[in-house]
LUMBAVEX-5187 format. One record per atom (N, C-alpha, C): residue in three letters; x, y, z. Coordinates in steps of 0.1 Angstrom, whole numbers, plus 5000, padded with zeros to 4 digits. Each point is the difference from the previous one (the first is absolute). Example, Ala and Ser with C-alpha at 12.3 -4.5 7.8 and 13.67 -1.06 7.14 Angstrom:
% residues 2
ALA513249435078/ALA499150125000/ALA500950125000/SER499650114993/SER500950115000/SER499250115008/
% end
This chain:
% residues 526
MET472702741914/MET499750094990/MET498550014997/ILE499550125000/ILE498650024996/ILE499850004985/SER499249924995/SER499650004986/SER498750064998/ALA499850104992/ALA498850074998/ALA499549984985/PHE498750004999/PHE499349974987/PHE499050104996/THR499750014987/THR498950094996/THR498749935003/GLY499050085000/GLY498649945002/GLY499749904989/THR500450034988/THR499749914989/THR500749875002/GLN501250005004/GLN500749875003/GLN499349925010/VAL499550065010/VAL499349935011/VAL498649954995/ARG499350084993/ARG498749964994/ARG500249884990/GLU501050004992/GLU500249894991/GLU500449885007/ALA500750015011/ALA500349885008/ALA498749945007/GLU499150095003/GLU498749965007/GLU499149934989/GLN500050044988/GLN499049974990/GLN499849854999/PRO501049914999/PRO499749864999/PRO499249945012/LEU500250065012/LEU499249955011/LEU498650065000/LEU499950124995/LEU498650064998/LEU499349924990/ASP500649964989/ASP499449924990/ASP499549865004/SER500849955010/SER499649875005/SER499050005012/GLY499550125003/GLY499050025010/GLY500550025014/GLU501350035001/GLU500650025014/GLU500150145004/GLY499250094993/GLY500150145004/GLY499550035014/ALA499049925005/ALA499550025014/ALA501149965010/VAL500849904996/VAL501049965009/VAL501150105001/LEU500450064989/LEU501050115000/LEU499550125009/MET498750034998/MET499550125008/MET500049975015/GLN499749885003/GLN500049965015/GLN501450005006/ARG500949964992/ARG501450015005/ARG500550145001/ALA499650094991/ALA500350145001/ALA499450065012/ALA498749975001/ALA499350065012/ALA500549965013/HIS500449875001/HIS500549955012/HIS501350075003/GLY500950024990/GLY501350075002/GLY499850145004/LEU499050074994/LEU499750145003/LEU499550015014/ALA499149925004/ALA499550005014/ALA501149985010/ALA500849904997/ALA501149975009/ALA501050115002/ALA500250084989/ALA500950115000/ALA499450115009/VAL498750024999/VAL499350105008/VAL500249975015/VAL499849875003/VAL500149955014/VAL501450035005/ARG501049964992/ARG501450015005/ARG500350155002/GLU499550094991/GLU500450145001/GLU499350065013/LEU498849965002/LEU499350055012/LEU500749955013/GLN500349885000/GLN500749945012/GLN501450065002/SER500750044989/SER501350065002/SER499950145006/ARG498850064998/ARG499750135006/ARG499449995014/GLY499949885005/GLY499449995013/GLY498550005001/ARG499449984989/ARG498550005000/ARG499449865001/ARG498949995007/ARG499349885001/ARG499249984987/ILE499849874996/ILE499349984987/ILE498550005003/TYR499649935011/TYR498550005003/TYR499650145004/GLY499050054994/GLY499550135003/GLY500650114992/SER501149984993/SER500550104991/SER499150024988/SER500250114993/SER499150034988/SER500850014987/VAL499349964989/VAL500750014987/VAL498950054990/THR500550084991/THR499150044989/THR500749954987/VAL499249944992/VAL500549954987/VAL499550094989/LEU500950074993/LEU499650084988/LEU500049904988/ALA498949964995/ALA499949894991/ALA499550054986/GLY500849974990/GLY499750024986/GLY499149894995/LYS499750014987/LYS499049904995/LYS500749874995/GLY501350004998/GLY500649884994/GLY500649915010/ASN501049924996/ASN500649905008/ASN500750065012/ASN500650114998/ASN500750075011/ASN499150035011/GLY498850054997/GLY499050025010/GLY499549875006/GLY499949904992/GLY499749875006/GLY501049955010/ASP501350014997/ASP501049975010/ASP499850075013/GLY499750134999/GLY499950085012/GLY498749965008/LEU498949974993/LEU498849965007/LEU500149865006/PHE500749914993/PHE500249875007/PHE500950015012/ALA501050094999/ALA500950025011/ALA499250065012/GLY499150094996/GLY499250065011/GLY499149905007/ALA499549904992/ALA499249895006/ALA500849925010/LYS501349974996/LYS500949935009/LYS500350085013/LEU500250134998/LEU500350085012/LEU498750015009/ALA498850004994/ALA498850005008/ALA499949875008/ALA500449894995/ALA500049885007/ALA501050005012/ARG500950095000/ARG500950015011/ARG499650105010/GLY498850064998/GLY499450095010/GLY500350154997/MET500450034988/MET500250144996/MET498650064995/ARG499850125003/ARG498850074994/ARG500450054986/THR499249954991/THR500350024985/THR499050084993/THR500550094992/THR499250094992/THR500550004986/ALA499250004990/ALA500450014986/ALA499550124994/VAL500850084993/VAL499650114991/VAL500049954986/LEU498949984994/LEU499949954986/LEU500250114990/ILE501150014993/ILE500350114992/ILE499250014987/ALA499649884995/ALA499350004987/ALA498549965002/ASP499349994989/ASP498649965000/ASP499949855003/SER501049934997/SER500049855003/SER501249965007/ALA500049885006/ALA501149955007/ALA500149854997/HIS501249945003/HIS500149854998/HIS498949935008/PRO499149934993/PRO498849955006/PRO500349905012/ALA500949904997/ALA500349905011/ALA500750075012/ALA500950094997/ALA500850065011/ALA499150095008/LEU499150074994/LEU499150095007/LEU499049925009/ALA499549884994/ALA499149925008/ALA500849945012/ALA501249964998/ALA500849955012/ALA500250105010/PHE500350124996/PHE500250125009/PHE498850025008/LEU498850014994/LEU498850035007/LEU499649895009/ALA500249874995/ALA499749895009/ALA500949995012/ALA501250065000/ALA500950005011/ALA499650115010/GLY499050084997/GLY499650115009/GLY500550144996/GLY500650014988/GLY500550134995/GLY498950094996/ARG500250135001/ARG499150104995/ARG500550064987/ALA499150034991/ALA500550064987/ALA499350134997/HIS500750104995/HIS499550124996/HIS500450034986/ARG499150044991/ARG500350034986/ARG500450154999/LEU501250024995/LEU500550144999/LEU499150084990/ALA499750125003/ALA499250094992/ALA500550145002/ALA499650094991/ALA500550145001/ALA499650075013/ASP498849955006/ASP499550075012/ASP500549945013/ASN500849895000/ASN500449945012/ASN501649995001/VAL500750064991/VAL501449995000/VAL500750045013/GLU499650125005/GLU500650055012/GLU499749915012/ASP498849965001/ASP499649915012/ASP500849874999/LEU500149944989/LEU500749874999/LEU501550025002/ALA500650124996/ALA501450025002/ALA500250015015/VAL499250075007/VAL500250015015/VAL499849875006/LEU499049924996/LEU499849875005/LEU501249914998/ALA500650004988/ALA501149914997/ALA501350045008/ALA500250135000/ALA501250055006/ALA500049975015/GLY498849995006/GLY500049975015/GLY500249855003/ASP500149924990/ASP500249855003/ASP501549985002/ASP500349885005/ASP501349965003/ASP500949974988/VAL499349964989/VAL500749974988/VAL499150024988/ILE500550044989/ILE499350014987/ILE500749904991/ILE499249924993/ILE500549924989/ILE499650074987/ASP501150034992/ASP499750064987/ASP500049894989/SER498849974996/SER499949904989/SER499050054989/VAL500350124996/VAL499250064990/VAL500449974986/LEU501350034996/LEU500549974987/LEU501149905001/GLY500049914990/GLY501049895000/GLY501150034989/THR500749894997/THR501250014991/THR499550034986/GLY498849964997/GLY499650024986/GLY499450144997/ALA499950085011/ALA499450144998/ALA500950094993/ARG499550094992/ARG500750104993/ARG499550145004/GLY500950095004/GLY499550125005/GLY499750005015/GLY499450105005/GLY499850015014/GLY498550005004/LEU499850045012/LEU498750015006/LEU499350134994/ARG498749994999/ARG499250114995/ARG498850035008/GLY499450114998/GLY498750035007/GLY500049995015/ALA499049945005/ALA499849995015/ALA501249925006/ALA500549904993/ALA501149925005/ALA501350095002/ALA500250084990/ALA501250095001/ALA499850105012/GLU498750055001/GLU499750095011/GLU500249935014/LEU499549885001/LEU500249925012/LEU501549995004/VAL500849964991/VAL501449985003/VAL500750135003/SER499650114993/SER500650135004/SER499750045014/LEU498849975004/LEU499650035014/LEU500749915010/LEU500249874996/LEU500749915009/LEU501550055001/GLN500650054990/GLN501350055001/GLN500150115010/GLU499150085001/GLU500050115010/GLU499749955014/LEU499249905001/LEU499649945013/LEU501149915006/LYS500949954992/LYS501149925004/LYS499649885009/PRO499549904994/PRO499649885007/PRO501249935007/ALA499649935011/ALA501149945008/ALA500849894993/LEU499449924991/LEU500649904993/LEU499349974987/VAL500849994989/VAL499449974987/VAL500849884995/VAL499349904995/VAL500549884994/VAL499550004986/ALA500850004990/ALA499649994986/ALA499949864995/CYS499149974992/CYS499749874995/CYS500749994986/ASP501149944999/ASP500849974988/ASP500750134995/ILE499450115000/ILE500650134995/ILE499150115005/PRO500650115005/PRO499250115004/PRO499250064988/SER498750025002/SER499250054989/SER500550134995/GLY500350004986/GLY500550124994/GLY501549984997/VAL500749905005/VAL501449984997/VAL500049894988/ASP500850034990/ASP500149914989/ASP500949885004/ALA499449884999/ALA500849885005/ALA501249984992/ASP500150044987/ASP501149974992/ASP501150105001/THR499750135001/THR500950114999/THR500350085013/GLY499149995010/GLY500150085011/GLY499550144998/GLU499550034988/GLU499450144998/GLU498850015009/VAL499750125004/VAL498950035009/VAL499050094994/HIS498749965001/HIS498950084995/HIS499250045013/TRP500250135003/TRP499550055013/TRP498550024999/PRO499349995012/PRO500549985013/PRO500349855003/VAL500949985009/VAL500349865005/VAL500150005015/LEU499449905006/LEU500049995015/LEU501349935003/PRO501050075006/PRO501349935003/PRO499849885010/ALA500649894997/ALA499849885008/ALA501249985009/ASP499849945012/ASP501049965009/ASP500649874995/VAL499249914995/VAL500449874995/VAL499249984987/THR500749944991/THR499349954988/THR500249854999/VAL498949934999/VAL500149855000/VAL499849964985/SER501049944994/SER500049974986/SER499949854998/PHE499249964990/PHE499649864999/PHE500849944988/GLY500649885002/GLY500749934989/GLY501350054998/GLY500250134999/GLY501350064997/GLY500050155004/ILE501150055006/ILE500050145003/ILE499950084987/LYS499250104999/LYS499850084988/LYS501150104999/ALA500550014987/ALA501150094997/ALA499750145005/GLY498850054999/GLY499650145004/GLY500250025015/LEU500149905008/LEU500350025014/LEU501450035004/LEU500949984990/LEU501550015002/LEU500550124992/VAL499150084994/VAL500450114992/VAL499350135004/ASP500750115002/ASP499350125003/ASP499350064988/PRO498950085002/PRO499550045013/PRO499149895007/GLY499849894993/GLY499149905006/GLY500549955013/GLU501349975001/GLU500649955013/GLU499750095011/GLY500050134998/GLY499750105010/GLY498649995005/CYS499149944993/CYS498649995004/CYS499749865005/SER500949915000/SER499749855002/SER500449955014/GLY500850075007/GLY500549945013/GLY500849884998/ARG499949915009/ARG500749874999/ARG499349904992/ALA500749944990/ALA499449904991/ALA500249865006/GLU498849935001/GLU500049865005/GLU499549914989/LEU500649894998/LEU499549904990/LEU499249895006/VAL498949974994/VAL499149895004/VAL500149904988/ARG500449885003/ARG500149904989/ARG498649944998/ILE499649994988/ILE498649944997/ILE500149894990/GLY501249954997/GLY500149874992/GLY500350034985/ILE500450124997/ILE500350024986/ILE501550044998/GLU500749995011/GLU501450064999/GLU500949924991/ASP499849874998/ASP500849924991/ASP499750034986/ARG498950074997/ARG499650034986/ARG500550134996/LEU500650085009/LEU500450144996/LEU501250004992/PRO500150094990/PRO501250014992/PRO501250075007/ASP501050034993/ASP501150075007/ASP499550145005/ALA500550045011/ALA499650125006/ALA500350124991/SER499150105000/SER500350134993/SER500850095008/LEU500149985013/LEU500850095008/LEU500549925012/ARG501250045005/ARG500649925011/ARG500550105011/ARG500149955012/ARG500650085011/ARG500849905009/PHE501350045002/PHE500949925008/PHE499750025015/GLY500149895007/GLY500050015015/GLY501449985005/ALA500149995013/ALA501349995007/ALA500749884995/ALA499349884999/ALA500749884997/ALA500650014986/GLU499350054990/GLU500550024987/GLU501250094999/LEU499950115008/LEU501150105000/LEU501349935005/ALA499849935011/ALA501249935006/ALA500649914990/SER499249934993/SER500649904990/SER500750074988/LEU499650124998/LEU500650074988/LEU501150095003/LEU500350035013/LEU501150095004/LEU501349944996/PRO500850084993/PRO501449954997/PRO500850005012/ALA500949905001/ALA500949995012/ALA501349944994/PRO501150065005/PRO501449964995/PRO500349855005/GLY500749934991/GLY500549875003/GLY501350015007/ARG500549895005/ARG501250005008/ARG501250064993/ARG500149974986/ARG501150044993/ARG499850134991/ASP498850075002/ASP499850124992/ASP500950115004/HIS500250094991/HIS500850125002/HIS499250124995/LYS500650125002/LYS499250124997/LYS499550014985/TYR500849944991/TYR499650014986/TYR498949904997/SER500149885006/SER498949904998/SER498750045007/ARG500150085009/ARG498750045008/ARG499250114993/GLY500650054989/GLY499250104992/GLY500650145001/VAL500550054989/VAL500650144999/VAL499050094993/LEU499650115007/LEU499150094995/LEU500650134996/GLY499750054988/GLY500450144996/GLY498850105002/VAL500350115005/VAL499050105004/VAL500350144993/VAL499150044992/VAL500050144994/VAL498850075006/ALA500350085010/ALA498950065008/ALA500550135006/GLY499150095004/GLY500450125007/GLY500550114991/SER500050125004/SER500450124993/SER500450105010/GLU500650114996/GLU500350115009/GLU498750055006/ARG498950004993/ARG498850055005/ARG499449905010/TYR500149874997/TYR499449895009/TYR501049905004/PRO501050045008/PRO501049905004/PRO499549895009/GLY499050035008/GLY499549905010/GLY499549874993/ALA499550014988/ALA499549884994/ALA501149904998/ALA501150054996/ALA501249904998/ALA500449955013/VAL500150085010/VAL500449955013/VAL499149895005/LEU498750024999/LEU499049905005/LEU500149874992/CYS500050014987/CYS499949884992/CYS501349925000/VAL501150065001/VAL501349935001/VAL500049935014/GLU499650065011/GLU500149945013/GLU498949885000/SER498950034995/SER498949904999/SER500549874993/ALA500750024989/ALA500549894992/ALA501149925009/SER500850085007/SER501149945007/SER499549915012/VAL499050055007/VAL499549935012/VAL499049894996/SER499749994987/SER499049904995/SER500749874994/GLY501350005001/GLY500749874996/GLY500850014988/ALA500150114992/ALA500850004989/ALA501549995004/GLY500849924992/GLY501449985004/GLY500850134998/MET499650084991/MET500750134997/MET499150104993/VAL500250135003/VAL499250104994/VAL501050104994/ARG499950024987/ARG500850104993/ARG499250124997/TYR500550125004/TYR499250124998/TYR500650094989/LEU499250054991/LEU500450084989/LEU499250135001/GLY500750125002/GLY499350125002/GLY500950125003/PRO499450125002/PRO500850125002/PRO500949985013/GLU501250064999/GLU500949995011/GLU499450055013/SER499250115000/SER499550055013/SER499049905006/VAL499249924991/VAL499149905005/VAL500849885005/ALA501049964992/ALA500849895004/ALA500650015014/ARG500450125004/ARG500650025013/ARG498949975011/GLN498850054997/GLN498949975010/GLN499649855000/VAL500149934989/VAL499749864999/VAL501049935009/LEU501350034998/LEU501149935008/LEU499950035015/ALA499650125003/ALA499950045014/ALA499049915007/ARG498949964993/ARG499049915006/ARG500349864998/THR500649964988/THR500249864997/THR501549994995/PRO500949995009/PRO501450004995/PRO500449874993/GLU499149905000/GLU500249874993/GLU499850024985/ALA499350104996/ALA499750024986/ALA501350044992/ILE500049974988/ILE501150034991/ILE499650114991/VAL500750114999/VAL499750114992/VAL500849994987/GLU499350004989/GLU500649984987/GLU500050134992/SER501250054996/SER500150124992/SER499949984985/GLY500349884996/GLY499949964986/GLY499149884998/SER500449924991/SER499249874997/SER500249915012/PRO498949955006/PRO500149915011/PRO500549874996/GLY500449925011/GLY500449874997/GLY498849914999/ARG500149885005/ARG498949904999/ARG498750055007/VAL498949994993/VAL498750045005/VAL499049894995/GLN499149965009/GLN499149894996/GLN498550064999/ALA499850125005/ALA498750064999/ALA500250155002/TRP499050084996/TRP500150155001/TRP498850065007/LEU500250115006/LEU499050095005/LEU500250134995/LEU499050064993/LEU500150134994/LEU498850085002/GLY500250135004/GLY498950095000/GLY499750085013/PRO500149945012/PRO499750075012/PRO500850135001/GLY499250115001/GLY500750135003/GLY500650064988/LEU499849954987/LEU500550074989/LEU499250134997/ALA500750104997/ALA499450134997/ALA499750014985/GLU498849984995/GLU499749984986/GLU500150134992/ASP499850115007/ASP500050134992/ASP501250085003/SER501149945003/SER501350075004/SER500650074988/PRO500550125001/PRO500950064990/PRO501349934999/GLU500850034991/GLU501349944998/GLU500850015013/GLY500549895005/GLY500849995012/GLY500049865006/ALA500349995012/ALA500249865006/ALA498749924999/ASP498950075003/ASP498749925000/ASP499649964985/SER500350094991/SER499849964986/SER500949884996/ARG501250005004/ARG500949894997/ARG499549875007/GLN499450015012/GLN499549885006/GLN498849944992/LEU499250094994/LEU498949954992/LEU500549934988/ARG501150064994/ARG500649934988/ARG500649875004/ARG500649995012/ARG500649885005/ARG498949895001/ALA498950045006/ALA498949905001/ALA499549954986/ARG499950094991/ARG499649964986/ARG501049904994/ASP501350035001/ASP501049924995/ASP500049865007/THR499850005013/THR500049885007/THR498849914996/LEU498950064998/LEU498849924996/LEU500349944986/GLU500650074991/GLU500449944987/GLU500949885002/ALA501050025009/ALA501049895002/ALA499349885006/ALA499150035010/ALA499349895007/ALA499249924990/LEU499350074991/LEU499249944990/LEU500849914991/ALA501150054996/ALA500949924991/ALA500649885007/ALA500250015013/ALA500649895008/ALA499049905005/GLY498750044999/GLY498949915006/GLY500050015015/GLN500450115006/GLN500150005015/GLN498750055006/PRO499649955012/PRO498950055007/PRO500250155004/ALA498950075000/ALA500050145004/ALA498850045008/VAL500150085010/VAL498950065007/VAL500050154996/VAL498950044994/VAL499950134994/VAL498950085008/ASP500550115006/ASP499150085009/ASP500050144996/ALA499050075004/ALA499950155000/ALA500650064987/GLY501150075001/GLY500550084989/GLY500549924988/ALA500249875002/ALA500449924988/ALA498949954992/LEU498850015005/LEU498849944993/LEU499950074986/GLY500350124999/GLY499950074987/GLY501149974990/LEU501049925004/LEU501149964992/LEU499949874993/LEU498849935003/LEU499949864995/LEU499849994985/PRO500549894994/PRO499749984986/PRO498549964998/ALA499649984987/ALA498649974998/ALA499749865005/ARG500949905000/ARG499849875006/ARG501149975009/CYS499649945011/CYS501049965011/CYS499949855002/PRO501149955006/PRO499949855003/PRO499349995014/ALA499549885002/ALA499249975012/ALA500850015013/ASN501449994998/ASN500850015012/ASN500450145004/TRP499350104993/TRP500050145004/TRP498850025008/ILE500150055012/ILE498950025009/ILE499850155002/LEU498950054996/LEU499650155001/LEU499350015013/THR500350115008/THR499450025013/THR499350135002/PRO499050034992/PRO499350135001/PRO499050005011/HIS499750125005/HIS498750025008/HIS498950044990/ALA498850035004/ALA498950024991/ALA500250124991/GLY500650115005/GLY500250114992/GLY501049984989/GLU501149935004/GLU501149974990/GLU499549904990/LEU499149915004/LEU499549904990/LEU499150084990/ALA499250095005/ALA499150084991/ALA500850074990/ALA501150075004/ALA500850074991/ALA500749914990/PHE500549895005/PHE500749904992/PHE499149954988/LEU498749975004/LEU499149954989/LEU499650114991/SER499850125005/SER499550114992/SER501150044989/GLN501349975004/GLN501050044991/GLN500349904989/ARG499549885002/ARG500349904990/ARG499050004988/GLU500549954989/GLU499250014988/GLU498849905000/THR500349885005/THR499049895000/THR499549985014/VAL498850045003/VAL499449985013/VAL498649944999/SER499949914991/SER498849924998/SER498750085001/GLY500050124993/GLY498850084999/GLY499950105011/GLU501050005010/GLU500050105010/GLU500750134995/THR499350104997/THR500650124995/THR500750095010/SER499450005012/SER500650075011/SER499749935013/VAL501049995009/VAL499749925012/VAL500450105012/THR499150015010/THR500350085011/THR500349925012/ARG500550065011/ARG500349935012/ARG498749945006/ASP498950084999/ASP498749945005/ASP499649884992/ASP500250004987/ASP499749884992/ASP500849885006/VAL501350015002/VAL500849895005/VAL499549965014/GLU499750095008/GLU499649975014/GLU498749935001/SER499150034990/SER498749935000/SER500049874992/ARG501049984992/ARG500149874992/ARG501549955000/PRO500649985011/PRO501449975000/PRO500449874993/LEU499149905002/LEU500349874993/LEU500050014985/HIS499050084995/HIS500050024986/HIS501250074994/PHE500450105007/PHE501150084995/PHE501449945002/ALA500149925011/ALA501349935002/ALA500249894989/ARG498949934997/ARG500149904989/ARG500250074987/LEU499450114998/LEU500150074987/LEU501550054998/ALA500650055011/ALA501350054999/ALA501049884998/ALA499849895006/ALA500949884998/ALA499849954985/ALA498849994996/ALA499849954986/ALA500650104990/ASP499850135002/ASP500450104991/ASP501650014999/SER500649995012/SER501550025000/SER500849874999/GLY499449895004/GLY500749885000/GLY500849975013/ALA500050115009/ALA500749995013/ALA499049945010/THR500649965012/THR499249985012/THR499750135006/VAL498850025005/VAL499650135006/VAL499549985014/LEU500750065009/LEU499650015014/LEU499450135003/LEU498750005002/LEU499250125003/LEU499950025015/LYS500650105005/LYS500050035014/LYS498750055005/GLY499649965012/GLY498750055006/GLY499849935013/ALA498850035006/ALA499749935012/ALA500049854998/THR499449964989/THR500249864995/THR500950024988/THR501249945001/THR501050004989/THR499749894990/LEU499850034987/LEU499849904990/LEU501349994991/VAL500349884997/VAL501149974990/VAL499449924989/ALA500150064988/ALA499549944988/ALA501149954991/SER499949874996/SER500949944990/SER499550034986/PRO500850014990/PRO499650024987/PRO499049894995/SER500149885007/SER499149894997/SER498650025004/GLY499850105009/GLY498650025005/GLY499949965014/THR500949915005/THR499949965014/THR500350125009/VAL499350005012/VAL500250115009/VAL500249955014/PHE500950065008/PHE500249985014/PHE499550125007/SER499549985012/SER499450115009/SER500649985014/GLN500550115005/GLN500549995014/GLN499550125008/SER499749985012/SER499350115008/SER500449995015/GLU501349995003/GLU500449995014/GLU500450135006/GLY499950114993/GLY500650125004/GLY499050085010/THR500450125002/THR499250095009/THR499950144992/PRO498950075003/PRO499950134993/PRO501150105003/TRP500749975011/TRP501250085004/TRP501149994990/LEU500049904992/LEU501049994990/LEU499950104989/ALA498950084999/ALA499950104991/ALA500850125004/THR501449994999/THR500950105005/THR501250014990/ALA500650125000/ALA501150024991/ALA501149905002/GLY500549944990/GLY501249915000/GLY499649865002/SER498749975003/SER499549865001/SER500249924987/GLY499750074989/GLY500249934987/GLY501449974996/ASP500950095005/ASP501549984998/ASP500449875007/VAL499549985012/VAL500449885008/VAL499449884993/LEU498850004995/LEU499549894992/LEU500849974988/ALA500450114993/ALA500849984987/ALA501349935003/GLY500750055011/GLY501249935004/GLY499949865004/LEU498949975007/LEU499749865004/LEU499749914988/LEU499250054991/LEU499649924988/LEU501249984991/ALA500850104999/ALA501249994991/ALA501049905006/SER500250015013/SER500849905007/SER499649864998/LEU498749975001/LEU499449874997/LEU500249964986/SER499950104991/SER500249974986/SER501449954997/ALA501050065006/ALA501449964998/ALA500249865006/GLN499449985012/GLN500249875006/GLN499349884992/TYR498850044994/TYR499349904993/TYR500449994985/ALA501050084996/ALA500350014985/ALA500349874994/GLU500649915007/GLU500549884994/GLU499249875004/ALA500549935010/ALA499449865003/ALA498650005004/ALA499550115007/ALA498750005005/ALA498950004989/MET500450034988/MET499050004989/MET500049874993/ASP500849905004/ASP500049874994/ASP498849925003/ASP499749904992/ASP498849925001/ASP500149915012/ASP501149995007/ASP500149925012/ASP500250105012/GLY499750134998/GLY500150105011/GLY498850015008/PRO500050095010/PRO498850025009/PRO498850054993/PHE500150084990/PHE498750044993/PHE499349894993/ALA500849914994/ALA499449894993/ALA499449905010/ALA500649995012/ALA499449925010/ALA498650045004/LEU499750134999/LEU498750055003/LEU499050004988/GLY500549954989/GLY499249994988/GLY499950134993/ILE500950095002/ILE500050134993/ILE500849984987/SER499350034989/SER500649984987/SER501250094997/ARG500849964991/ARG501250084998/ARG499750154996/GLU498950014992/GLU499750144995/GLU499550095011/ASP499649945012/ASP499550085010/ASP500950025012/ARG501249954999/ARG500949995012/ARG500550145004/TRP500250094990/TRP500550135004/TRP498850085007/ALA498849974996/ALA498950065007/ALA499949955015/ALA500449875001/ALA500049945014/ALA501150075008/VAL501250024994/VAL501050075007/VAL499550145005/ALA499450074992/ALA499450135004/ALA499049995011/ALA499249904999/ALA499049985011/ALA500749975013/VAL501149925000/VAL500749975012/VAL500550135006/ALA500650094992/ALA500550135004/ALA498950085006/ALA498850014993/ALA498950085005/ALA499649955014/SER499949875002/SER499649945013/SER501050045011/LEU501349984997/LEU501050035010/LEU500050155004/HIS499850084990/HIS500050155002/HIS498850035009/GLY498849944997/GLY498850035008/GLY500249955014/ARG500649885002/ARG500249955014/ARG501050085008/ALA501050054993/ALA501050095007/ALA499350135004/GLY499250054991/GLY499350125003/GLY499149995012/SER499349895001/SER499149975011/SER500749995013/ARG501249935000/ARG500849995011/ARG500650135005/ALA500450084990/ALA500650135003/ALA498950105006/SER498849984995/SER498950105005/SER499649975014/GLY499749875003/GLY499449975013/GLY498750075002/GLY499350054989/GLY498850075002/GLY500150154999/GLY501250054998/GLY500250144999/GLY500950044988/PRO500450135000/PRO500850054988/PRO501449934999/LEU500550004988/LEU501349944998/LEU500850094990/THR501349974998/THR500850054990/THR500549894991/ALA500450044988/ALA500649904991/ALA501249935006/ARG500850075008/ARG501149945006/ARG499649905011/ALA498950025006/ALA499549915010/ALA499549874993/VAL499450014988/VAL499649884993/VAL501349924996/LEU501050074995/LEU501249944996/LEU500749925012/GLY499950065012/GLY500649945011/GLY499349875004/GLU498749984996/GLU499349885004/GLU500249894990/LEU500650024988/LEU500149904990/LEU500849885004/PRO501150015006/PRO500849885004/PRO499249915010/GLY499250075009/GLY499249925010/GLY498949934993/VAL499450064990/VAL498949944993/VAL500549884992/LEU501150024993/LEU500649894993/LEU500449885009/GLY500750035011/GLY500449905009/GLY498849935007/GLY499050085004/GLY498849945006/GLY499349904991/LEU499950034988/LEU499349914991/LEU500849874998/ARG501350014999/ARG500849884999/ARG500049925013/ASN500150075011/ASN500049925013/ASN498649945003/ASP499050064995/ASP498649945003/ASP499649894990/SER500849994989/SER499749904990/SER500249865006/PRO499049914997/PRO500149865004/PRO501249934995/GLY500450044988/GLY501249944994/GLY501350045007/
% end
């Protein structure tokens, strides 16, 4: 599991060592790790180290010092090294070491921006060490112009030092222009902004360099599951389990206008391990559901035993009186019953507007950015946000996912290239295993069915303090967010398998789910 931290958390962990005079040691460890990462990346691309060229974009603070010291170490390995000094001053010891190692330095000015941009873009690698984790805002003046030009020139390899300049280390918000990195080398702890869009889209692959402060870090502000954690969390039937003990899911989805949503989410739930799926909806939709998933049970009245609910995919919110209007009322009544019974629920799409003022944490809302903007704008208490747009959410997804969870009391899964899951406690999970090809009709219905299936299977024993979530140190209040993160990861992995680098359909994603689930279990060391 990747644990990510805010810049403030990391700086506070460093402070006792800085106070004891060990700041130079920390900087040398960081520089060594940064230089080693540059060497590995060049070698992985088939480039020789001796004779290769590197430009260090160096700011005036410690981030610039890390870059200059790394440049000195690379010069010692035979690389041709150039520094572009962004500010009027630079870290004195680092600049002295860089020059002593044979590096050349140019001070950026308004009249040499274009020349230095061409020079840097022609090198084998650029190290971005302009702004560090303590910076607020983005690049300005000649530095902004330089980075804008470099964006157009498309350098061969960019390695960011701790955080790409202009990306907020805490939130992932981006202050343009930003030079997109191929690799970001993070010191002491992966920064949260590297695992949150839009920052993740600018950061490339995140690598951690340990500098001796790791034991001093507090609990992570953001987490990401890897394959090992997923395998340990996947529910599996015991020898004496039966369909009722494996999790029974009730589904209120689909409408005469959008029947496919019900078809996809019911089948997704069925192939994801639920012991039984009960469908409630219009007769015309039920026939299509059964044609694709004959194992499903169609309920014309009150359903029998249900351990979790899925509500909302394919509901027609503006329907006149008729079957679709009755389906909307059915969803509203089911939500009220689930709330009274304390049952988990996955609430998607058309059911988001049916929610009460406060929801329990075992209700998981699954909006995309546009739906979250509408959801927050319609609510009375939005912590000072009078109107929220889709662009607002896409530029600050971490902020708005946390806001929605705190405001509603529910767990919020915000779908996107990087999917964020916010617990009402403030804990956030981030998963990013998918492919851009997942942006296709019906993909969200498959995710909803998968998540609801897991919710039904996890509804009882898995939430216990001797269950798999507790074994990973996930607190009780954050376990439903962890369930949603598992589903987001599985969905992304299935999408990547279905794509193979090309277009896909939602049904293709659905078809890969059993293989993804089985592959994780089979590859698990346990």
